[in-house]
N, C-alpha and C positions, 0 to 999 in steps of 0.2 A: 865814329869820331876818334876812337883810340888809334886805329890804324892810320887815319889821316894825319893826326898830330905826329905820329912816329915817322911817317913818310916824309913830311916836310921838314922835320927836325934833322933827319938823315941827309936830306938834300941840301939844307942850309948849314949844317954843321953845328946847330945850336944844341947844347946838352940839356935834355929834358928827361923827365920821368912821367910816365902815364900810369895811373892806378885806377882802381875801382872796377866796376862792371859796366858792360855796354850801356845799360840804362842809367848809370850814374858814374860818369867818367871824370877824372881829375887830372889836371895838368900841373906840373911843377917844374920850375927852371932850376937846373943844377949848375949854378954859376956863383961866383964869389959875391957879387953885388945883387943878390936875389930880389930884395924888396924894390930896388930901383929898376931892375929889369921887368919885374911884374908891373910896376907903375907905367913904364914905357909901353909895355904890351897893351895894357888897358887903354892908354891915351891914343896910341896909333890905331888900334882897332876901332875905337870910337870915331876917330877922324875918317875911317873908311865905312862908317855906318853900322858898326856892330857893337852892341853893348855886351862886350865879352868879359868873361871872368875865367877862373881856373877850374870851374866845374861845368859840366854840360848835362842837362836833363832833356833828352829828346822827347818830342811829343808828336802827335799825329799831324800837326800843322807843318812840321819841318819836311820840306821836299828835297829831292836830290839837287835841285837847282839852288836851294838855300845853302846846302852843305858845300856845293861846288864854289859858290860865291864866297862863303866863309873861308874855305881853304885857300882860295886864290889870294884873298886879303891876308890871311895868316902867314902864308909863305913869304910874302913881301915883308911883313912885320917881323917874322922870325929872322930874316936876313938882316934887317936893320938892327934888331936887338943883338944878334951875334956880333956884328961889326962894332957896334957901340960898346959892348961888353969887352971885346978883345982890345979895343983902343982906349978903354977906360973913359968913355965920353957919354955914358948913359945919362947922367944927371944934367949934362948940358942940353940934352934934347927934351928935357921935361919943361913944362910951362909952370909947374908948381912944385910943391914938396913931394918927397917920396912918401908913398902910402905907409900908414902906421898899422901896427897890429895890437895896439893897446887894448882894444875892446873886442878881441876875438872871443869866440865861444870857448868855454872851458871844459865842456863835456863832449 
């Protein structure tokens, strides 16, 4: 997962950071309008059939085909996020409010 995120980020030019270990990987967007880009990522991935977030917990049910389909969708979404961030149009592409972090975990 980590190498896949890095590969498509390099290809699309989207500035990301990948952390964690292979069995618990985290994705972070290094952009000015981070929360809006995160919201757009979630929205667009959901439209492509993926309930995606910024962490990935692999399991035995995940196949190579699942990952290939995910990365195909994520590459297109990364491209859209990059363009929208560069043009400052991220919030125009959202159907609702930017996600909030008010109730995030404190520990």
